[in-house]
N, C-alpha and C positions, 0 to 999 in steps of 0.2 A: 608748856613745853615751848621755846621762844623759837616757833618754826621761820619767822623772818627775818631774822637778824643773820648775818654776815660770817659764817665761822671760818676758824680757821684751817689750813691743814693739819693733819693729825695722818701720824706715819707709827702704826701699831709695831712697837719690836714683835720680832721674830715673826711676822705678821703669814704668811709663808704654812706655816708647820700651826700656827693658830687654828687657820680657817680649815685647812688638814683634818686636824680633829674635831673639830665642829663638823665639819661635813659627816667625818665616822661617825660623828656619836648623835647627829641630828639623829629625830623618828622620821622628819618631815624638811622638806624644806621648801619654798617659795623664791621663785625668780624675780626680780625686777629688771628688766629689761628698756635699755633707752638709747639714744641715736647711735653713744661711741661705740656700741659694742658694733654695732653695723658698719661701723666706718674703720673700728679691726679689721672687721671681715674682708674687708678688702673697698667695700660701697664708698669709694671715695667722687665726691662731687666735683671735684676740677680735677685739674690734670692730662694725666695721661686718655680715661675713660672719657673725660668731656671731649678733650682736643678730637678722640677717635670719631665718634658716634655724634657731636653736634659742631664739627667745623664750621660748616657754612651757614649754620647760626651765628656763630663766635663771630664769623668775620662779616654778615650783614650788619649785625646788632652791639658787638662789641661787650657782651656779655663776658665773664670767662668762667660761669658755673652752673654746673645744672637748675641749682633749687634758684638763684636770680631770674635764669633762662624761662624757667617755669613759670614766676609772675610777669615777665616781660611779654607771652607769648599769649598772654589773656586776653589782650588787647588790638589780637590780630585778625583775622578772618577766621573763619570755626575750621577749613583748612586747613591753612598753615596753626590755627594751635594745637589743631589734633594731631602734624604732622610731628609735632615737640613731642607732643607727652605721649605717643602711643611708643616713640624712642625710649625718651624717661621711664616709661613705665615695663619696657622688655627688657632691659639695661639694666633695671635695677628690681623685676619680679621676674622674670621668665629662664634670663638667662646663667648658668652656672653659679655658685657663689665662688669670690674670688681663693677662700685658702676657706682652713677649716675649723677655723674659732668655733664658731657654732658648733661642730662636729665635738672639740675636747670640751664644754661644756655640758653638751649633753652626756659625754662619758662619766664624767663626774657626779651624774641624777640619773641617772637609768635606771638604777638598782633601787632606787631613793623614792618613795613615796611625793611627790614634788609635783609644783603646780608653777607654772609664767603669766605673769601679768606685764605685756609690754604696750607701750608708745608708739614702736616701731610699727610700721606700716611692709614691711616687705618678705613677708612671711615665711625669714628663714628658718624657725622656730620648725616646724612640720615640716620645712622641705630637710631638715637636719635627724629628723627621724621622730622629735618629741610628739608625746601622744597628742594628737586637735584635742582630745575631750582636755587635756591638762591645761591649754592656752585660753589667754582674753587678752585680743586685739584691741586694746580701747579706743583707738583713733581712725583705726578701719583699714584700708588692704587694697595694695595697688592692683591688686588681681580684682577689683571688684568697680560697679560703673550705680550709677543711680540715678534718679530724675532731677535735675535740678529746681522744680518747683513738687517736689514731691507733695503726692496728697491723692486722697482715695485711697485704691488696692499699692499707687508707686511708694503712698508714706513710711509705708516698712518692709519694701523691697529692696535689697539689693541685686546686680545682675552681673555674671561672670565677663569678665572681656579677653578673654585667650585667642576666642577666634575673630572677634571685630581687631584686636589690634594685631595679630597676623595680618590680615589685610591688610590694614596700612602700610606698617613698614616695608612688604610685596611689593603694597603700589609705588612705594617712595624710590624702587629699586634696588632695594635690599634683597641679599638672600639670606636664608634660616637652615643653620648648619645642623646637624644631629644631634647636636646638647643643647639645639635652642643658641646657639651664640650667632652671633646678628655677621653677617658679611657683607663687605662693601667690595664688589664684583670688579675686575682690574678696568680701568676702561671704561664705566658705565658712571651715568650722570646722575647723582643721587636729589631727588626732587625734594621740596622745602614745604611743598601740600603734597594734602589727600586727592583721592576725587570726593568731586561735594558727594555723591553715593555712598559712601561713607562714612560719611557725620552720624554719628551715633541718636538714636532718637526713641525714646522711651516706648517700650512696646506697651505699657496698661494706662500712658495717660499721654504721650505725643511730644511729650517736653525734650527739649535736649540733652543728652545727658551727659552727666560731670565726673570726673573721679569722687569715690566711694572715702574722702578725704576728711575729717572733722576741721573745717572752716571757721563755720557759724551755724548759726542754731538750725541750717538745712540738713546737716549732716543726719543722714541716715543712719536710726540702729536699727538691724535687722532682727528676725527670729534669732538668725546666730549668735547676734551681739549678745541680745537679753538669756538664752539659753550660759552661754560662755560665763556673762556677769555672776551669775547664778551661781553655776558649778564653783566658781572661784568664791563668794560667799559663805558656800555650802563648807568646802576644802578650809577657810577661817575659821568656822563654826565646830567643824570636828576638828580642828587642831589646836585649841586653845590651852588644854590644859599638858601638852606633850612640850617635847623638847623638842623646837622648830629653830631652824635657821634661816630667816629673810635675808638674800644674800641681791643682793643691789649692782647691778653690773653696768657702769658705764650712764651712771643717768646725771641730766645739768639738771640748769634752774629753769629751763624753759617751760615746762608745769610740774613742778616740782610737789603737788598735791596728789597727782595720781600713784607717784608708789612713792616715794623719799618721805614726803612729810606722814603718811600714810604708814610706813614703814616703823618712823619713830616713832609715831603714836604708839602702834600694838605693840612692839618692842616693851613701850615705857609702861605698858598695864599689864604683861604678862611675863613673870616670873620667872620663865622658862625659855623664853624666848632668846636670841644672837641674833645679833646686828653685823651683817660686814659688809662695806663700801670698797669697791675695786674700783679706780677712776682716775683718767690723767690728769693728777694738776688740781683735784678736788676733793680728794675724802677726806674727810672729816664725819665725825658727829656731833650730837650736842652733848651738854655736860649731862643730864638727865641719864643718857644711856651709856657711857663711856667706857665703865666698870664692865659692860657686855657688849663691846661694839669690837669689830676687828676695819680697821682703815688701811688700804695697801695703796699706793697711788705707783700708778704704772699701766703702760698698755696691757690692756686686760687679756689679749694676747697671749704676751709676755707672761702675762702672771698663772695662765692656763694653763700654760707650758711647763710652769715651775712646779704647778699643783700635780 
């Protein structure tokens, strides 16, 4: 299969009806989820959310989205870097999910034998009711920290970060509502730094800590990561000879080998497998599996609402 070639957008006639039928008839479903799913769920890194919680950083440094700002502040002091990243983590990991996109997806598969593989790091699946033993977060989790120089015991460990993130957020002058909403008290000045004593250091090796996000060869794949990877492999082994739907949800071409190319390869090899690609402007399948593919172009939340 020509995984590297650029394929044209393909719109399957009566795609919604065919996907509904494929879901109903499938013995198992594998969901492969990309960043577009969380975007559709309201996790927008620009605009209102950025302006509300990062107004001071935007004014000082003139970047206009959370993602770009995350790279920029890595060059600042640890106190300033963690002020930024604690907000980033809080609004994208601990605050309520903005809309019901993940809930709708869960409703489609909750009575099925399903598994989820995702490159997203915002933990929305588990927060929306998906069984954590049926999830494989390949690229990390905003809710975890790791050593910046993992070695010894820390080489295989990650650390929950909600408590320290909460302390950082409060130290900047924010308040946190009952539903974890970030609140800017009227008339209160918000600090762009945290107290030095809140800078996190690894309890096992003493090194400064960083987010557990895959960016280089220091990314920690902890015990939970390996258990999830094995559960995913075992799920595939058990369902090789049944009617199975590979449902690709808003996966782009940043890391296609993790989900997209893998789904194409498996569907090409398994005669009872069906591939569904739900994507806004990038819905397509290779010629080799086009007769067993359902491609629907559009916003995934709108597609789920139609389903």
